[in-house]
DORO-591967 format. One record per residue: x, y, z of N, C-alpha, C, O in turn. Coordinates in steps of 0.001 Angstrom, whole numbers, plus 500000, padded with zeros to 6 digits. Layout:
XYZXYZXYZXYZ;...
END
This chain:
757287901872696432757875902618697544756877903653698029756345904421697228;756619903687699316755702904657699891756394906005700029757540906080700473;755688907077699645756241908411699753755631909111700957754599908685701476;756271910181701396755800910930702552755552912372702123756388912967701443;754407912941702516754055914288702057754919915353702714755470915149703796;755025916487702042755651917663702633754556918708702816753512918637702168;754794919676703695753837920747703883754156921877702916755318922195702661;753105922467702389753238923447701319754006924683701765753810925204702862;754885925132700879755580926403701034755364927155699723755705926644698657;754806928350699788754333929028698590755332930065698087755970930777698861;755442930121696752756334931074696094755522931910695120754813931361694277;755614933232695223754897934126694319755352933886692875756533933669692605;754389933930691965754672933612690573754738934884689725753919935789689881;755721934937688832755873936089687942754909936025686761754567937056686180;754469934814686403753561934640685271752128934830685761751707934206686734;751386935698685076750054936084685541749123934892685699748373934820686672;749162933939684739748256932793684794748534931890685985747654931153686430;749757931946686504750140931073687619749909931718688984749921931029690004;749700933024689008749630933751690274748367933404691054747323933110690472;748477933443692382747354933220693302746702931862693117745503931707693348;747477930893692706747001929512692577747845928653693520749017928410693229;747287928187694636748100927449695617748701926175695048749770925753695489;748043925557694083748564924312693512749848924557692729750723923693692681;749961925740692114751169926088691361752218926708692277753405926402692164;751781927579693184752739928259694055753416927302695029754468927626695579;752823926118695252753445925127696145754479924279695425755218923535696070;754549924374694092755518923584693327756921924170693460757064925348693787;757955923372693215759313923910693203759441924989692124758642925008691187;760415925876692233760567926951691239760899926397689854761443925301689715;760556927180688843760922926817687472762441926891687354763058927881687746;763033925833686811764495925705686800765113926238685507764539926110684425;766278926828685645767093927121684462767658925814683934767661924804684638;768137925830682692768695924603682125769909924135682924770113922937683122;770715925102683382771910924716684142771525924047685458772109923036685846;770533924625686141770099924048687413769465922681687199769696921757687979;768659922548686134768020921262685843769064920192685569768940919070686062;770092920521684790771141919549684477771855919095685745772157917913685909;772122920043686640772810919690687879771984918789688779772533917917689453;770655918987688799769798918171689647769512916806689043769341915826689769;769457916737687721769186915458687052770409914540687115770265913322687227;771589915111687044772814914307686983772994913454688229772683913871689345;773501912258688009773910911391689113775226910741688717775257909773687957;776298911283689239777630910810688884778322910334690157778976911122690840;778181909049690480778777908503691708780301908514691635780891908757690582;780917908247692777782373908272692846783021907187691996782513906070691889;784157907541691392784906906569690590785758905698691512785730905840692735;786499904812690903787299903863691680788373904595692490788929905603692054;788640904067693655789672904632694532790795903611694682790579902430694411;791999904034695109793086903078695336792689901977696316793107900829696170;791875902333697320791444901330698294790571900267697631790701899079697927;789687900692696737788814899727696053789606898867695074789333897675694935;790588899466694392791399898706693443792251897653694142792708896701693510;792464897822695439793251896858696202792400895691696702792935894739697269;791116895752696504790233894686696976790400893424696138790921893468695023;789957892319696681789988891055695950789089891129694715788101891864694720;789413890380693656788567890390692448787106890082692737786219890697692146;786842889141693635785464888761693939784681889900694577783451889926694522;785409890852695189784757892014695807784673893166694808783671893879694756;785724893341694021785760894454693062784633894377692039784125895409691601;784237893162691654783185893066690636781850893616691153780960893926690363;781713893734692462780510894377693012780540895882692772779493896503692585;781723896466692775781849897910692535781450898274691111780961899374690855;781661897342690188781385897633688773779925897995688551779614898778687653;779029897440689351777600897719689170777236899175689451776101899591689217;778197899944689950777959901372690166777631902073688843777016903140688832;778040901474687754777749902040686421776240902165686180775804903052685447;775446901287686789773992901304686549773322902568687093772259902960686611;773924903194688074773286904350688713773670905678688075773182906727688494;774536905646687067775000906893686449773890907498685586773271906804684779;773650908781685762772765909531684874773553910716684341773892911639685082;773838910677683053774548911765682384773510912640681680772905912188680708;773280913878682137772271914726681487772594914958680014773734915234679641;771560914839679194771662915104677764770676916209677404769857916611678230;770756916688676188769839917745675765768394917286675837767502918090676106;768147915988675597766776915492675636766229915485677063765025915651677259;767100915295678065766666915390679452766179916803679773765169916980680455;766900917798679279766512919176679535765221919528678817764382920250679357;765060919023677605763803919249676876762627918621677618761562919227677735;762824917410678114761762916702678829761429917410680140760255917541680488;762444917869680871762190918576682133761411919855681895760478920160682638;761783920609680866761091921857680565759644921605680154758743922331680574;759422920588679342758067920286678880757184919816680027756017920199680107;757733918987680918756941918524682056756611919685682993755519919735683559;757547920616683158757325921795683989756157922617683446755319923092684212;756105922781682134755005923523681509753702922741681637752656923304681964;753777921444681376752577920599681361751856920624682701750641920819682740;752573920431683793751937920326685101751356921679685527750287921735686134;752057922759685209751555924082685580750366924498684730749400925055685251;750420924237683439749295924572682569748049923789682978746939924314682899;748216922558683408747066921777683837746398922365685058745178922290685202;747203922959685950746651923555687172746016924925686924745231925391687749;746340925577685806745757926890685514744227926798685500743552927678686033;743691925765684906742244925599684812741615924950686031740406924716686049;742421924653687063741889923985688263742274924730689535742556924110690560;742287926044689471742582926839690658741487926603691699740317926859691414;741834926119692905740804925813693909739966927015694319738864926855694842;740487928226694083739745929431694452738897929958693289738249930998693405;738909929235692177738075929632691045736664929076691230736523927889691524;735617929884691069734240929379691193733949928234690225733209927308690558;734536928300689015734314927223688040734874925898688551734257924847688370;736043925950689189736628924726689726735766924159690849735544922950690917;735285925028691722734444924572692843733164923935692329732763922871692800;732517924589691354731286924014690790731578922691690101730787921751690170;732735922630689430733094921403688711733282920241689674732805919137689410;733972920474690788734198919407691761732881918902692336732725917700692551;731927919804692592730652919402693171729745918723692145728796918028692508;730047918932690858729157918378689830729635917061689259728975916492688390;730783916558689735731360915369689102730415914173689114730424913377688175;729619914034690135728721912886690209727298913243689796726395912419689938;727081914459689285725733914885688911725497914832687427726413914589686641;724230915067687042723866914991685631724405916165684834724532916068683613;724727917278685496725205918464684774726719918514684710727317919590684724;727332917348684641728787917258684796729542918166683848730495918823684267;729150918226682587729932918976681619729271920302681242729543920852680175;728405920813682116727724922063681809727913923057682953727024923865683224;729061923004683624729272923855684787730280924968684533730739925599685485;730637925225683287731551926299682950733016925936683054733874926788682825;733326924699683391734717924277683537735377924173682163734809923595681236;736575924735682039737338924666680785738713924078681097739498924668681840;738988922930680532740254922252680792741409922986680126741301923425678981;742511923115680850743753923643680271744809922546680174745978922818679899;744385921305680403745335920183680388745747919838678964744978919995678015;746972919369678846747506918948677549748196917599677712748271917057678814;748692917073676618749379915785676639750677915883675850750892916827675089;751520914907676046752609914659675103752984913194675188752592912490676119;753733912751674222754121911346674152755637911232674188756356912026673581;756101910230674909757526909949675028757768908542674516757290907570675102;758504908433673433758712907124672810760198906872672621761003907803672580;760541905612672507761932905241672269762126903750672385761238903038672855;763264903277671965763585901859672025763596901379673469763806902165674393;763370900092673654763544899510674980765001899694675407765926899391674653;765186900193676627766545900343677136767242901610676700768449901750676896;766502902542676108767158903757675631767265904812676722767962905811676544;766580904606677862766725905528678987765497906355679301765597907339680034;764332905987678765763108906769679008762736906778680485762547907837681083;762633905591681064762202905495682464763206906151683403762815906818684361;764495905968683136765522906592683974765402908103683942765487908759684980;765204908662682745765062910106682608763810910601683320763833911640683979;762725909857683186761472910265683819761589910299685336761181911266685979;762151909233685902762277909197687361763187910320687863762952910883688932;764226910643687088765113911734687489764360913057687519764595913889688395;763449913255686555762679914504686492761568914520687541761332915545688179;760889913391687721759826913331688724760377913555690130759687914091690997;761622913143690348762217913310691684762426914785692030762692915116693186;762308915667691043762438917097691309761184917670691960761195918793692464;760096916884691946758822917347692498758417916487693689758455915261693592;758032917092694803757461916272695882756160915663695366755322916378694816;755979914357695534754787913738694962753515914159695684752464914296695058;753600914366696992752416914710697782752696915955698615753717916052699296;751762916908698543751899918175699269750650918370700125749525918212699651;750865918715701389749756918996702300749598920514702451750547921217702796;748395920996702189748092922417702350747287922616703627746489921758704005;747500923758704295746718924106705492746103925500705377744915925683705645;746916926482704977746417927847704805747059928465703578748218928198703264;746285929300702887746814930010701715746123931364701641744897931456701701;746920932400701510746369933743701406745587934174702617744625934933702499;745988933695703797745312934080705014744016933340705278743306933652706234;743697932356704436742469931577704618742808930103704775743838929628704298;741923929394705452742121927951705608742015927278704249741088927545703485;742961926412703958742924925627702724743495924248703056744676923982702830;742648923386703590743082922049704005742888921110702829741762920766702470;743994920703702237743925919925701001745197919101700836746289919548701186;745043917901700302746195917076699921746300917081698402745343916771697693;747470917435697927747730917549696489748720916478696065749796916357696651;748362915698695046749280914720694447749770915321693140748988915499692206;751051915632693065751556916346691890751685915458690667751509915929689543;751989914181690865752101913276689713751807911858690153751947911498691322;751397911072689181751113909658689418751577908889688187751195909219687064;752393907873688395752919907084687271752358905668687349752481904993688371;751739905228686249751156903893686176751798903115685042752163903682684012;751933901818685239752366900928684161751133900291683544750257899801684256;751067900300682235749950899667681543749974898169681822751011897531681635;748848897586682270748819896139682522749198895364681264748977895834680149;749759894196681444750206893402680303749062893014679378749259892841678175;747845892876679951746699892533679111745978893776678588744985893659677870;746474894973678945745900896208678450744462896442678873743733897138678167;744027895893679992742621895973680393742344897204681248743223897686681963;741110897710681166740698898823682006740652898425683473740970899224684354;740249897169683729740214896691685112741595896767685743741742897213686881;742611896329684999743984896399685494744434897826685729745139898105686698;744026898747684836744364900150685011743758900700686300744417901415687055;742502900359686537741827900848687745742561900386688999742779901172689921;742942899110689029743665898588690185745001899305690368745363899685691482;745732899486689262747022900187689323746836901606689851747645902095690639;745770902258689411745536903647689797745330903776691304745990904592691948;744426902985691872744126903121693299745310902695694175745520903251695253;746081901708693707747283901313694444748307902450694443748929902737695466;748477903100693272749429904205693159749003905394694015749847906039694638;747700905692694055747213906785694897747489906474696371747915907349697125;747244905222696777747513904823698155748967904993698530749268905446699634;749883904637697629751308904804697904751669906280698037752464906660698897;751075907110697172751360908544697242750866909140698552751482910061699089;749748908615699074749189909124700321749804908482701555749529908902702679;750645907454701348751217906735702475750233905786703118750377905447704293;749228905346702362748179904454702867748146903208701983747474903195700952;748865902167702381748993900973701551747658900250701347747496899517700371;746703900450702257745412899775702125744356900612701444743185900235701427;744749901750700878743784902670700285742953902010699182741750902255699085;743585901175698352742891900587697197741766899646697608740870899369696811;741804899153698839740780898209699287739412898878699459738392898197699558;739396900194699493738119900903699639737341900945698321736171901327698309;737965900562697232737335900713695921737124899351695282737831898973694347;736156898627695788735793897325695234734400897446694636733401897290695337;734339897722693351733075897949692677732699896739691829733517895859691559;731435896728691421730939895575690667731295895635689191731310894595688532;731581896811688649731856896908687217732881898006686955733177898830687821;733413897992685732734461898932685356733929900358685300734649901302685624;732666900521684890732094901869684791732147902588686124732521903759686186;731771901891687204731840902502688538733283902839688921733554903884689512;734196901937688575735612902177688896736135903412688173736869904208688758;735764903576686905736220904730686135735687906024686729736402907023686794;734430906007687163733857907194687779734577907528689082734827908696689378;734907906502689856735633906726691102737039907252690832737539908109691560;737673906735689781738997907234689415738940908722689104739786909490689563;737946909127688328737810910540687966737597911397689210738164912485689322;736781910908690143736518911663691361737767911776692229738064912851692748;738505910668692391739732910677693201740785911594692563741470912344693259;740904911523691239741884912354690537741598913835690737742524914637690857;740317914201690772739940915599690992740091915998692451740551917099692753;739703915102693359739762915411694796741180915735695248741389916649696046;742169914974694730743554915176695147744334916037694158745560916123694234;743627916666693238744263917573692277745525916957691673746597917562691700;745386915752691131746544915084690521747081915964689393746348916324688471;748360916305689477748945917257688539749219916686687171749057917385686170;749631915431687098749900914793685812749845913287686000750256912757687032;749335912618684997749248911164685003750177910640683920750031910993682750;751132909801684304752104909258683359751806907788683142751807907004684092;751553907411681903751173906042681558752325905380680824752575905661679652;753027904492681530754204903833680963753815902491680348752761901932680652;754687901989679478754483900710678794753146900692678048752445899680678033;752805901826677431751507901953676779751387901016675578750278900737675121;752517900528675064752459899589673936751766898288674315751385897519673433;751592898020675625750876896812676049749419896822675607748759895784675633;748908897982675201747524898037674711747350897238673426746226896907673049;748450896927672756748356896085671555747744894729671884747143894094671017;747893894276673138747373892955673519745971893032674102745407892010674492;745396894242674166744054894386674731743028893686673855743223893548672647;741942893247674463740873892605673713740247893598672748740461894804672866;739475893095671795738855893928670777738038895036671450737187894761672297;738298896266671073737590897397671673738226897903672945737953899027673366;739067897099673564739671897501674827740654898638674680740722899526675530;741424898611673587742408899669673360741731901035673283742158901984673941;740682901128672481739999902412672324739335902850673618739290904043673919;738814901889674394738181902243675669739191902869676616738889903859677282;740392902298676679741428902835677567741861904226677105741929905155677910;742152904373675814742594905664675299741516906723675477741807907856675862;740272906354675196739179907308675337739023907768676783738739908937677046;739212906829677725739060907225679128740120908231679530739810909215680201;741354908009679139742406908923679557742304910255678818742707911283679361;741779910264677602741507911530676947740332912240677620740257913469677611;739427911473678195738341912046678999738910912761680221738419913826680595;739929912197680841740569912858681973741173914195681541741128915173682288;741733914231680344742334915466679844741260916506679551741344917646680006;740243916095678781739250917041678285738261917501679353737912918680679412;737816916583680187736699916874681072737058916972682551736316917573683327;738184916390682948738619916500684344739778917488684462739988918071685525;740530917678683376741593918681683375742935918176683828743765918962684287;743178916865683713744446916284684166745354916015682969744961915266682074;746548916592682918747480916292681839747888914815681867748015914219682936;748089914241680695748467912835680581749704912732679698749789913377678653;750654911918680126751865911637679342751837910172678944751764909295679805;751894909899677647751930908538677129753382908146676905754121908861676229;753796907016677468755194906577677398755240905146676885754474904298677341;756116904878675956756227903510675466757307903376674414758004904334674081;757426902173673902758373901924672818757811902496671523756664902941671482;758612902484670475758198903069669206756896902470668685756148903141667974;756619901215669029755414900567668506754142901191669051753060900928668526;754243902017670099753034902632670661752440903642669693751242903918669756;753253904203668792752758905239667890751596904723667051750652905463666772;751661903460666649750601902900665806749278902778666545748232902639665910;749299902827667888748053902742668649747131903908668335745909903774668398;747712905047667997746917906252667803746468906439666358745725907374666061;746905905571665466746604905778664055745154905497663712744626906082662766;744490904607664463743126904225664117742109905305664413741094905397663721;742353906128665426741400907154665809742128908492665743743045908744666524;741719909344664814742464910566664558742501911478665769743508912147666003;741403911521666559741413912401667726742462911955668729743046912783669427;742711910633668807743750910136669703745122910544669203745987910933669988;745323910453667879746604910859667307746843912344667559747961912751667876;745803913143667421745926914579667654746235914857669119747098915678669428;745536914178670021745711914422671438747081913980671943747667914630672809;747590912872671400748886912397671886750010913320671460751137913199671940;749699914259670542750726915161670027750468916609670418750967917516669752;749687916856671499749432918228671935750722919028672007750798920137671479;751725918476672652753028919130672783754101918378672008755289918481672314;753678917627671009754625916902670185755004915547670764754553915164671843;755827914848670037756349913553670456757836913713670740758600914142669875;758236913369671946759657913362672275760176911948672037759717910990672657;761122911840671144761667910517670816763052910349671412763963911128671132;763196909326672233764515908921672707765105908006671634764995906783671722;765713908592670651766302907782669588767676907274669980768301907797670903;768137906270669286769493905790669561770499906807669064770215907583668152;771662906800669662772697907755669296773428907311668033773651906121667809;773792908286667220774667908007666088776116907938666564776482908522667584;776917907221665814778299906994666238779090908291666364779929908423667255;778827909255665470779591910504665494778931911587666330779333912749666267;777910911215667122777234912183667970778149912634669105778805911819669754;778180913945669330778992914471670430778495913952671775779297913657672661;777181913837671931776640913373673203776950911900673436777190911493674573;776949911095672376777311909681672525778764909552672958779081908769673854;779644910314672328781060910244672705781246910704674149782026910109674891;780540911753674551780638912219675934780182911127676898780818910913677930;779078910426676572778571909373677434779556908216677526779824907714678618;780093907792676392781046906676676382782290907037677186782776906234677982;782807908255676975784011908664677702783751908712679210784606908331680008;782577909176679582782246909264680999782169907870681620782764907622682669;781438906964680977781317905606681507782647904866681485782925904053682367;783460905144680489784767904477680381785665904814681577786523904019681961;785460905996682157786313906414683272786000905639684552786778905685685505;784874904930684586784506904127685758785041902702685569784343901846685026;786257902452686008786858901131685851787490900667687165788053901453687927;787373899366687394787950898758688590788943897669688215789204896751688993;789499897789686992790557896869686554791921897438686969792070898649687131;792881896584687133794204897048687538794891897822686426795720898692686692;794549897510685179795153898219684054794051898973683309793128898361682771;794153900292683282793115901138682679793663901732681391794479902652681430;793213901204680231793663901714678939792937903005678583791845903281679080;793570903796677707792896904961677144791811904489676178791889903395675621;790809905327675994789723904992675067790200905265673642790106906392673155;790708904234672981791207904377671614790046904309670623788939903904670979;790306904707669385789274904642668343788862903202668070787708902946667727;789784902263668217789452900849668010788439900389669063787468899702668746;788677900774670308787739900414671375786405901138671182785339900552671369;786477902420670804785265903202670577784411902569669469783190902472669592;785071902143668393784358901498667285783721900181667730782593899873667346;784438899413668534783909898127669008782695898343669906781723897590669847;782763899368670727781628899651671608780390899985670794779305899476671076;780542900840669782779361901205668988778854900015668175777647899817668040;779766899241667646779380898082666838778489897134667626777572896533667066;778750896998668917778015896018669729776950896646670636776367895967671481;776702897942670453775599898583671189774647899338670277773478899523670616;775136899775669121774343900546668157773666901768668779772555902146668408;774371902371669735773891903628670283772766903509671285772097904500671577;772536902311671824771485902100672826772131902139674207773021901340674498;771691903059675053772384903308676311772344902125677268773341901835677930;771216901442677351771126900313678281772091899196677871772725898576678725;772199898946676576773131897925676099774564898365676383775413897540676721;774831899649676248776172900174676537776560899893677988777652899390678252;775679900212678917775979899995680331776194898513680619777152898134681293;775295897681680104775419896237680341776711895685679747777379894863680374;777066896129678546778278895636677894779522895997678704780410895162678878;779594897234679200780772897638679970780832896915681311781917896558681769;779682896695681947779672895963683216780120894517682997780984894022683721;779544893844682015779877892435681776781330892275681346781986891298681707;781835893248680565783231893145680109784192893328681283785181892604681392;783909894288682157784775894454683327784741893215684223785782892767684705;783558892666684445783491891441685246784327890331684613785043889604685302;784224890215683287784933889143682569786446889290682728787132888320683051;786971890511682502788429890669682535788957890596683975790097890181684186;788159890985684952788604890874686354788616889413686796789577888952687410;787544888692686479787453887293686896788446886404686151788931885415686701;788754886760684875789690885940684097791139886254684407792041885513684015;791363887367685120792732887752685447793385888636684409794529889053684594;792682888940683304793256889801682268793432891229682777794407891897682434;792481891700683603792566893007684269792735894169683307793379895163683644;792155894058682096792285895130681119791143895017680111790962893962679503;790370896086679927789266896094678954789829896500677604790344897606677438;789725895588676636790203895841675283789058895649674294787990895152674650;789301896055673034788296895862671981788009894375671808786863893988671579;789043893536671916788854892091671766787968891546672883787104890704672638;788184892028674116787369891564675248785909891977675057784997891218675385;785694893164674532784321893636674287783626892721673293782461892372673484;784323892328672237783723891459671220783429890079671795782390889489671498;784335889566672611784128888241673216782886888239674102782063887327674025;782755889264674943781605889337675855780306889504675081779303888869675407;780317890348674064779107890551673267778672889255672579777485888934672540;779643888516672038779322887271671325778896886149672259778103885289671876;779420886151673486779153885020674373778035885266675378777303884339675727;777894886501675848776944886777676927775737887610676498774800887793677274;775759888108675279774659888961674826774128888508673471773710889319672645;774155887180673262773728886654671964772283886980671646771930887169670482;771436887049672678770007887249672456769721888599671790768666888787671185;770669889534671906770476890852671318770952890942669872770704891947669206;771622889924669383772239890002668064771244890274666938771530891119666090;770066889589666881769123889890665791768656891342665806768561891978664757;768366891863666995767912893250667079769034894217666692768791895194665983;770251893953667151771382894810666790771639894764665288771979895780664682;771479893585664689771661893466663237770628894295662490770941894922661478;769392894298662991768340895095662362768652896584662483768474897331661521;769113897021663649769487898422663822770660898787662923770705899872662345;771592897878662817772777898121662011772426898267660533773073899019659804;771399897545660099771002897570658684770307898872658306770363899289657149;769652899520659272768860900728659045767734900498658032767215901448657447;767371899263657834766316898901656889764984898834657642764834897993658528;764003899705657311762716899667658015762041898303657977761335897931658915;762257897552656887761638896226656789762214895287657848761474894540658487;763531895325658031764151894473659042763807894942660455763535894127661337;763819896270660666763493896784661989762027896553662326761670896423663497;761177896502661301759768896260661528759467894891662093758379894670662625;760428893946661989760232892620662574760267892665664101759822891735664775;760807893768664634760838893966666085759943895167666381760216896278665927;758875894941667142757853895963667340758400897295667818757900898351667429;759429897253668663759877898505669265761077899124668557761649900091669059;761473898584667394762633899121666687762272900057665544763069900921665180;761060899897664960760703900697663797760755902172664161760095902592665111;761535902975663416761675904390663768760332905100663805759412904760663061;760234906089664680758981906828664821758599907521663529757417907574663188;759574908057662799759264908737661534758545907815660572757605908234659896;758978906556660501758338905603659600756905905342660036756006905253659199;756686905220661345755336904929661829754415906118661626753254905944661255;754911907319661862754069908500661655753725908647660185752603909026659847;754680908350659300754385908416657869753253907463657512752390907788656696;753262906285658129752180905338657882750862905825658439749812905620657829;750906906478659610749685907007660221749049908068659345747825908130659225;749881908909658728749355910049657993749012909719656550748637910605655781;749137908458656178748842908047654793747344907822654631746892906690654460;746580908911654687745141908802654496744677910004653684745361911025653614;743496909866653069742916910955652294742109911847653216741268911376653982;742379913150653132741661914088653989740565914748653180740825915317652120;739341914676653676738222915312653004737628916367653925737676916233655147;737075917403653340736537918515654101735022918453654104734387918358653054;734452918509655303732998918533655428732481919869654909732883920925655398;731581919827653911731122921059653274730334921934654228730367923159654108;729619921330655181728871922118656155729797922925657034729542924100657298;730880922299657492731830923009658337732549924088657539732811925171658062;732873923805656271733540924787655430732653926008655244733140927138655266;731338925785655058730399926894654924730386927738656192730365928968656129;730400927062657357730406927788658617731657928625658791731594929740659310;732804928093658356734050928839658457734020930077657576734489931141657981;733471929944656373733367931102655486732451932157656098732738933353656034;731336931700656697730408932641657321731065933389658471730723934537658757;732020932720659131732707933348660265733849934243659824734556934806660660;734039934384658504735071935269658007736399934607657775737401935284657548;736424933274657829737664932539657584737481931740656314736613930869656260;738269932007655295738130931323654021739195930242653898740385930518654055;738772929017653618739695927899653419739507927379652014738446926847651687;740509927521651184740392927093649793740835925652649667742022925379649491;739896924728649755740191923298649651739248922687648638738028922797648761;739811922052647652738975921399646650738429920097647197739160919350647846;737137919802646945736580918543647435737237917366646756737525917419645560;737485916284647516738115915100646964737131914324646116735919914512646221;737662913448645271736814912602644440735908911743645296734741911533644967;736466911233646429735666910384647320734473911132647885733377910577647964;734673912415648288733572913154648882732507913472647856731319913499648177;732935913722646585731957913978645524731110912752645267729892912847645116;731773911569645216731032910326644976730057910055646103728937909609645853;730467910319647367729571910085648493728355911006648431727250910600648791;728557912263647969727433913183647910726438912766646841725237912988646990;726936912153645743726031911663644707725241910467645192724076910289644837;725884909654646004725239908420646460724313908655647642723642907721648082;724256909862648165723426910139649337722560911365649087722794912412649691;721527911257648179720691912407647833719836912901648984719272913992648907;719726912104650075718875912519651181719501913635652007718806914272652800;720829913891651836721494914946652594720995916309652119720936916563650916;720638917183653055720141918506652698721275919340652128722317919449652775;721126919941650934722190920763650366722541921922651299721689922427652029;723802922330651261724247923404652141723465924676651908723188925412652855;723104924949650669722441926203650346721059926301650964720559927410651151;720408925157651296719070925193651865719079924920653362718024924944653995;720247924661653941720319924361655368720062925623656174720519926702655799;719335925497657281719053926639658136720337927200658735721260926443659034;720406928519658914721566929081659626721666928458661020720666928044661606;722891928402661530723117927753662818722315928423663932721801927738664817;722201929749663901721471930448664959720015930017665004719452929846666085;719379929835663806717982929409663778717847927953664218716891927595664905;718807927114663819718754925706664227718838925592665741718150924769666344;719682926419666359719788926383667818718500926864668480718059926308669486;717900927910667896716680928453668483715516927474668386714658927435669268;715486926667667291714373925753667052714607924359667621713724923504667547;715781924125668185716123922775668648715918922657670145716259923568670901;715358921528670573715231921256671998716565920841672597716806921038673788;717426920270671777718733919806672239719811920588671502720206920214670399;720290921678672108721242922552671425722581921878671186723229922114670166;722998921037672131724267920333671943724211919411670734725173919313669972;723069918730670562722931917835669415722931918633668116723479918182667110;722315919827668132722308920667666942723712921127666585724086921163665413;724482921477667601725875921860667350726674920704666782727485920887665875;726438919493667326727172918340666823726823918041665378727707917755664570;725529918104665042725103917815663674725619918862662693725797918580661508;725858920073663197726378921129662338727877921020662133728460921762661342;728504920086662855729944919893662690730800920754663582732021920779663428;730173921482664539730944922394665379731412921766666665732312922305667310;730836920639667069731275919935668276731547918489667914730720917815667302;732734918024668309733078916626668076732274915735669011732013916108670155;731885914574668536731077913672669354731829913164670581731229912599671496;733155913369670595733954912827671705733424913247673073733454912454674014;732935914496673197732599914995674520731392914279675096731146914351676300;730621913576674236729447912893674732729749911491675239728913910882675907;730931910974674931731169909557675143731108909148676607730748908013676921;731455910055677497731465909694678908730367910419679691730397910447680921;729408910997678987728329911697679655727169910761679952726535910284679010;726853910470681228725727909602681557724419910149681014723537909385680622;724290911498680988723060912106680501722847911784679031721742911456678599;723954911889678261723816911613676823723536910151676585722705909809675743;724242909245677339724021907812677119722592907422677463722014906551676813;722009908067678493720663907693678907719628908082677866718561907474677774;719956909108677080718995909555676062719170908833674735718284908864673881;720334908172674561720609907550673266720875906084673470721130905362672506;
END
């Protein structure tokens, strides 16, 4: 769907870091929880006497109104608040009136790309949950609170002609390829700008050129946040492809300053286990899990009662405990299955002439029209990680994180020495593995004879390399630097 830009209207900010930044002042105001809940909610009209008088073949069309219902939950409010912080914090380090930002924009295609004083304030978070649990619905409800494209003309009495894209949502290609990501990106930018042919301007010979163009476009339009959905598709990427994709988007966070949100089923968590920096980055603001509801959850009961009130049958029964139990038994707390079950059951009883939703009707519809879900529901019902592990997106996040963190942590003695010198003492005993490695590698210079860092920097032609060898800079920052690649 093509969006249409709005012209910027600026609001003074009470928070010092946000003040005098046109990219932040043009955003909608920070919402209270009550206001956010009211804007996120979508509760269409229930059945009317006129609709109940319609023919059965017409009434079953009304039942699909259940699909558009959005009942705000506590997790929706948490997600809205976190996204509000994420997009604003990302813009703190990209104020167009900051000299560092101006130098950074002009240096994107130059050799001094990462030496212009730019400091990223962008962060990330991850949103995970079962298929059909409501992640995408919640996201679209929150994104709709922000105009996607804003046109600026003047700010603070000065000309400021700029187009700002506040957010961009991409679906991970099914093959998990960088080429597919590049195509998705330019198509999405074109839609945000209202230019369907925009992507045709970016036909490059290789992925490296496309990635550089993506970084430049993302900076030019001050993209506020990049949301990557269906990230679990990276499991199908070719060897090395998964890490290339993750590294590129972490490059956008670290070096371009664009916040990134990773979205996917529970199986996406394992993507970050192989590279610790990726696991750390995906958890900047934690992991928000859209878990299934428990049967005795107050929010689940509220949702069921709300959806139950939307009926187009001639006979509307009260929601008894027997019906409530049947609903949970055949949905296991998954919202998408709940909606589908109630829609299919109403269609069944209207078309059959029964005109009444009962526990028996729910069981009949589940057994006859939703058989394909039975193995997955059985696995959820068992609560056995081994059974749930047979379905990639069912294994609970806690189980996957426990597996990710099952590694031995060793402390680099050089870095520990530096921390002590800086006045920070960390009492960590060296692991058996690190002791064995030190015995097997006598060529390593002992810490006691290593030059102080200040002297190493003074005597080194390449200060960045000296910092990296000393353990003070992670090698990650070099991965996308053309200058570093040309020298190594």
